[in-house]
N, C-alpha and C positions, 0 to 999 in steps of 0.2 A: 694232525700228525706231523706236519712239517714244523709247527711250532715246538712240539715235544722233541723232535729230532734236534732242533736248534739248541734247546735248553740242555739236552743230553750231551751234545757236543761241547757246550759251554762248561758243563760239569767236568767233562773229561779234561778240558783245558785247565780248569781250576786245580785238578789233581796233579798235573804235570810237575809243578815245583817240588812236590813231595818225593819225586824220583831221586832227588839229591840226597835224601835221607838225613838232611840237616835237622837238628832238633829244635831250632828256634825260628822257624818260618811260619808265617800266616797263623792258622788256627793253633799250631803247636806252641805258640808263645803263651797261650792261655793254659797250657797243660804241663808247665814245667814241674809241677808237683807230682806228676805221675809218669812223665816221659821216661824216667829211669826204670820203670817196671817192665820187664821183658814181655809179660802177658799182654799188658795194655798196648805196648808198642807194636807187637805182632798183630793184635786185633785191629789197631788203627790202620796199619798199612794194608792188610788184606781187605779190610772193609772199604777203604777209600779207593784202592786200585780196581777192585772187582765191581763196585757199585755202578760205575759209569757204564760198564758193559751190560749190567743188568738193565739199566735204564734203556739203553739202545735196543737190546734184544726184546724187551717188553713191547716196544712200539710195534715191531713186526709181527707180534702175536695177534694184534687186533686189526691188521689190514686185511679186508675181505679178499683182495686180489691175491695176497700171499697164501691165505688159507685154502682158496679154491684152486688156484693155478699151480701153486708150489707146496703141496701138502707135506712133502718130505722135508723141505726147508722149515716149514712151520713146526714139524715134530722135532727136528734136530735143534732148532733155536729154542724151542720150549724145554727140551731136556737140559740144554746148557743153562738156561735161565733157572730152572729148578735146582740144578746142581750147585750153581753159584749162590743162590739164596740160602739153601739148606746147609751147604757145606762150607761156605766161606763168608759171604756178606752178612747173612743173618747172625751166625754165631759171633762174628767180629763186632757187629753192632750191639749185640747183647752184652758182651764184655765191656765195651765202651760206655754203655748206658749206666752201668754201676758207678762210673767215675765222671758222669756228665756234670758240666758247670750248672749252677743254679740250685744246687742242693737236692734233697730228696723229692721235692715237688716236680722238678724237671726230670730227675732220674726215673721216677715212677712212669712218667710219660714215655720216655725212651725205652724203658723195659717192656711196657705194654706194646709199643710199636714193634719192637723186635720179635716178641713172642707171637703176636698176631700175624706179622709178616711171614714168619716161618710156618705157622699153623695153616694159614690160608693157602700158602704155596704147596704144602704137603697134602692138604685136602684136594687141591686142584689136580695134583698128580694121581691121588687115589681115585678120584672120580673119573678121570680119563681112562685109567686102567680098567675100570668097570664098564666103560662105554657110556657113562652118564655125562654126555657132552654138554647139556644145558647147565648142569650143576658145575661141571668143570669150568665152563666159561665164567660163571658167576664168581667162583672162587679166584679165578685168574684176574678178574676185574678188581676184586678186593685186594689181592696181592699187589697188583700194579699200582693201585691207589696209594698203597703204603710205600712202594718203591719211589713214587713221585714226591714223598715227603722230603726227600733230599733237596728237591728243587723248591718246594713251597716253603721250607724252613728258611732258605736263603732269601726268598722273595719277601717273606714277612720281616726278616731281619733288616732288609733294605727299606721296606715301605712303612712299617709300624712306627719307627721314630719320627716320621714326617706327620703322623696322624695324632699320636698321643705321646706324652713325655712321662716316662717311668724311670725309676732307678734301674740300673743294669740287671740286677738279679730278678726282680719281678717281671721285667721285660722279657728276659730269656725264658723264664718259666711259661709265660703266656705264649711265646713263640713256639716253645717245645710242644704245647698242646695244640696250637693252631696248625702246626706243620702236618698233622695227620687226621685230626678229628673231622674237619670239613671235607678232606679228601675221601674219607670213608663214607661220610654222609652222601656225597655226590655219587660214589660207587653204588650205594644202596638204591639211590634214585634211578640210576642207569639200569640196574638189575630189575627194579620194579617196572620200569617202562618196557623193558624187553619182555617181561612176563605178560604184560597187558597185550602187547602186539602178538605174542604167540598164542 
């Protein structure tokens, strides 16, 4: 959890330059073809600025001490997490997905990620409202696995070029899929292990 908190804070630090709203910094240099579109620009900023908080809030949803000793905090943080994913981060990410670099192979990956992210989060909320806490936890694990794709995408973008040499476009397509498919596989393994223990 300390490692995840570190990477979440690092993600927050990465987003700080975008507070200047300058159209030609960091990632935005690759989006000069769409930066002029108001919808894309809005989607980018709301997604970037809210996702760091989603990452941090998600960590505290899985700390046993928080759930047992501070149930009110767990519920409040969970509600904020759900609100941010369903109302801000998820829709923003979905809009951005349709304009992703790498063409349609990468766009399809990001569209699936955004749709599953919102779907798992909505199902987690629905299950906890019905008192189905085991299923709620399972869907929250899946949701947070996709939240972590923001970190794993950047990790693969850093590590992959050291391992294999690809042209930029196929490399980005591979990173787009690697950013979330292994995460979800690990989430399913964790859920399966929990079922065996129960």
